C-alpha positions in Angstrom: 0.0 0.0 0.0 1.1 3.6 -0.6 1.4 6.1 2.2 2.1 9.8 1.7 3.6 12.4 4.1 5.5 15.6 4.0 9.1 15.8 3.1 11.9 16.2 5.7 10.8 13.5 8.1 10.9 14.4 11.8 9.8 12.6 15.0 6.0 12.3 14.4 6.3 11.3 10.8 9.2 8.9 11.6 7.2 7.3 14.4 4.1 7.0 12.2 6.1 5.3 9.4 7.6 2.9 11.9 4.2 2.1 13.3 2.8 1.5 9.9 5.6 -0.8 8.8 5.8 -2.7 12.1 2.2 -3.1 13.0 0.0 -2.3 10.0 1.6 -2.7 6.6 5.1 -4.4 6.4 5.2 -3.7 2.7 4.4 0.0 3.0 5.7 2.3 0.3 6.3 5.8 1.5 6.0 8.9 -0.7 7.2 12.3 0.4 5.5 15.4 -0.9 6.1 19.1 -0.6 2.4 19.9 -0.7 -0.4 17.6 0.6 -2.3 18.3 -2.6 0.5 16.5 -4.5 -0.2 13.2 -2.7 -1.5 10.6 -5.2 -5.1 9.7 -4.7 -4.2 6.0 -4.1 -2.0 6.9 -1.1 -3.1 7.2 2.5 -1.8 10.4 3.9 -0.4 10.9 7.4 1.0 13.8 9.4 -0.3 16.3 6.9 -3.1 18.9 7.0 -6.5 17.7 6.0 -5.9 13.9 6.5 -7.4 11.6 9.0 -4.0 10.4 10.3 -2.8 13.7 11.6 -3.0 16.0 14.6 -6.5 16.0 16.0 -8.0 16.9 19.4 -4.6 17.7 21.0 -3.1 14.4 19.8 0.0 14.1 17.6 -0.3 12.0 14.4 1.2 8.9 16.1 -1.4 9.0 18.8 -4.1 9.4 16.2 -2.7 6.4 14.3 -2.7 4.3 17.5 -6.4 5.0 17.9 -7.2 4.6 14.2 -5.5 1.2 13.9 -6.8 0.0 17.3 -3.3 -0.4 18.8 -4.0 1.3 22.1 -4.1 -2.1 23.9 -0.3 -2.3 23.7 1.0 -0.4 26.7 4.5 0.0 25.2 3.0 1.7 22.1 0.9 3.9 24.3 4.0 5.0 26.2 5.8 5.6 23.0 2.8 7.8 22.0 3.4 9.9 25.1 7.1 10.2 24.2 6.4 11.1 20.6 3.7 13.6 21.7 6.2 15.4 23.9 9.0 15.3 21.4 6.6 16.7 18.7 4.4 19.1 20.6 6.5 19.9 23.7 3.4 20.9 25.6 4.2 19.0 28.8 1.1 16.9 28.7 3.1 13.8 29.6 6.1 13.2 31.9 8.3 11.8 29.2 12.0 12.7 29.8 13.1 10.5 26.9 11.3 12.9 24.5 14.1 15.4 24.3 16.7 12.8 23.5 14.5 11.2 20.9 13.9 14.6 19.3 17.6 15.3 19.2 18.5 11.9 17.7 15.9 12.2 15.0 16.9 15.7 14.1 20.5 14.6 13.8 19.6 11.6 11.6 17.6 13.9 9.4 20.6 16.3 9.1 23.0 13.5 8.2 20.7 11.6 5.7 20.4 12.4 2.0 16.8 11.2 1.6 13.7 10.7 3.7 13.9 6.9 3.0 17.5 6.9 4.4 16.2 8.7 7.5 13.4 6.2 8.0 15.9 3.3 7.7 17.7 4.6 10.7 14.7 5.8 12.7 13.0 2.4 12.2 15.9 0.9 14.2 15.6 3.6 16.8 11.9 3.0 17.3 12.5 -0.8 17.4 15.0 -0.2 20.2 12.7 2.2 22.0 9.8 -0.2 21.8 11.9 -3.0 23.2 13.3 -0.8 26.0 9.8 0.4 27.0 8.3 -3.0 26.7 10.9 -4.6 29.0 10.6 -1.8 31.6 6.8 -2.3 31.7 7.2 -6.0 32.0 9.5 -5.5 35.0 7.1 -3.0 36.6 9.6 -0.3 36.4 8.4 3.0 35.0 9.6 3.8 31.4 12.2 6.4 31.6 
């Protein structure tokens, strides 16, 4: 399936792409557009104005995607939603100290990557690691942090 988002991937778009590839569509093909109007009609848009999988009701796009794909039953994904929310919106809704580090890492990856696909290749691994870290902390009854 085709998925479209804005160019210059940052934390929320990278998190959404990882979520889509890991839990929704392992064969996802991502298209990066300058203007949401340039997205092909056969692509599902995310983290762009005017699409369902975007910021709504104070949620970042990742949180919206968790709800849309009915993935809120996974506590590790819910915690990553809090981290991504804070990294993207910085509104102090959640106590997520990891957010600043995630934001810095993904900004750095974007600055050192030549393409958005290259950025996603690296951020997919970062989110795999974050997921495993959070999952194990939750299993051991230690707060993610």
